[in-house]
N, C-alpha and C positions, 0 to 999 in steps of 0.2 A: 858922374854920369849915371843916370838911371837906366835900367833895362826896359826895353819895350815890352808891352803886354803880350801875352801869348796870342797866337793866331786862333780865333774862335772857330768852333765847329759850326757849320751852317746846314740848315735844312730848308728844303723847298718842297711844296706839295702842289700837285696839279689835281684838279677836281672836275666832277661831272657838270658843274655849273657854278653859278655865282650866288645862289640864294641859299636859304636855310635848309632846303631839302637836298642840297648837293652833298656829295660824298667824295672821299679821296680816291683817285684812280692811279696815282703814281707818287712815289716819294723818292727824293734824292737827298743824299747828305755828302758833305765834303769834310773830311777830318784833316789832319796835317798832311799826310802823304797817301791817304786812302780815300776812296769814295765808294758809295753804295747807291744803287738805283734799282727800283723794282716797280713794275706795273702791279696793280692790285685788282684781283677778281672781285667784281661786285657781289656783295651778299644778296641773298634772295629778296630782302626788302629794300635794296638800293636800286630804285627804278628810274629816278629822275635823270634826264639826259638833255643837255642844252647844246644845240648845234653850234652856237656861237663859241662856246667853250671848246668844243671839238675842233673848230677851225683854228683856234689859238694853239692848242697843244698837239694837233694832228694825230690824235689817237682815237680811232673809231671804237665804239663800244664793243663790237665783236672781238676785237684784238685783245681786250681785257680778259675774255673767257679762254682764249687759246694761249696767251702768253703771260697772263697775270698770275700772281700767287695769292692763295687765300689770306684773308686778313690776319688770321692767327700766325701764319708763317712770317708775314712782314713785321707784325708787332714783336714777335720773338727775336727776329733778326735785328731790329732796331734796338731792343733792350740789350742784346749781346754787344752791339757796337757802342752804345751810349750809356750804359748803366752808370749811374752816379754822376753823370756829367750834365752840363748845360749846353744846349744847342740853340743857335740864334736864327731868327727868320726876319726877312724884310717885309713879310706879309703876315705878321703874327696874328693880327685880328681875324684872319680867315684860316691860317694854317693851324692855329691851336684848336679851334673847334673840329676841323677835319681830323686832326690827330686824336682828339678825344673820341670822335666817332669810330675811328679805326680800332682803337684799343677797347672800347666798349663792345663793339661787334665781335672782336676776337676773344673777349672775356679774359684779357691779359692785363695785369697791372703795369702801367707805364713806370719805368724805373729811371727816368731821366726828366729833366726840366727843359721846357722851351721858353724862350724869352725874345723880346723884340730887339733887333740889332741896335736900335736907337739907344738902348740902355747902356751900351758900352762905347758909343761914339762921343767924341768931344764936340763942342760947338764948332770948332774949326773943321773937323771931319764932316759934320753935317752940312756946312756951308759949301763944300766942294764935292759932296757925294754924287749928285746927279751928273755933273760933267765927267767926273772920274768913271762912273759906271758906263756912260756912253763911250768913253775912250777904251775901256776894257772890252766892251762888246765889239767894237771895231777891231781891236787888236786880236782878240781870240777867234773871230770869224766863225763862230759856232753856227752850224746850219739849221739845227733843230731846236725848237722851243721845248725843252724837256727839263724835268725836275733837277737832274744832276748837273746839267749845263747851267741852269739858273743859280744853283747853289755855288758852283764854281765862280760864276760872275760876281756874286755877292761877296764871296770870300776874297777874291782878287781885288775888288773895289775897296774892301776894308783895308787890305794890305797897302794898296796905293795911297789911300787917304791918310793912313798912319805914317807912311814914309814921307809924305808931303807936309805933315803937320807936327811930327814928333820932334 
């Protein structure tokens, strides 16, 4: 009997909008028994703001200035938690550029890798992913659309699909 694969570390990033001028406003990660979440203070040249994105994540821009951390602090905290590891995203195509923007603005070298969650899913897991994710969302009943909640949903969906297909 083979051992199941390890539970992946998951990252989710919320942003100021959906286009190329958008920037990260919140990052959440879920490790094995630990999670991390932080709002990010916009840098002086981060000015784009999309009201549609705000309505999704429910974080008004002024809140980022009062409760967000500077990009350098967030980048250093992420490196501390994830150094040498791979973290997975279900929105890699947007999360990776936002992460790059965070680290470039912070002038900190990223010490971990981000990859698409699809890279570690079997075909069987992919086939049941969407339904399992809906089931997990219903089961967890999380009230807020936030980065750490989204990361938890992704990790729990991975676990459920693995249990059903392994």
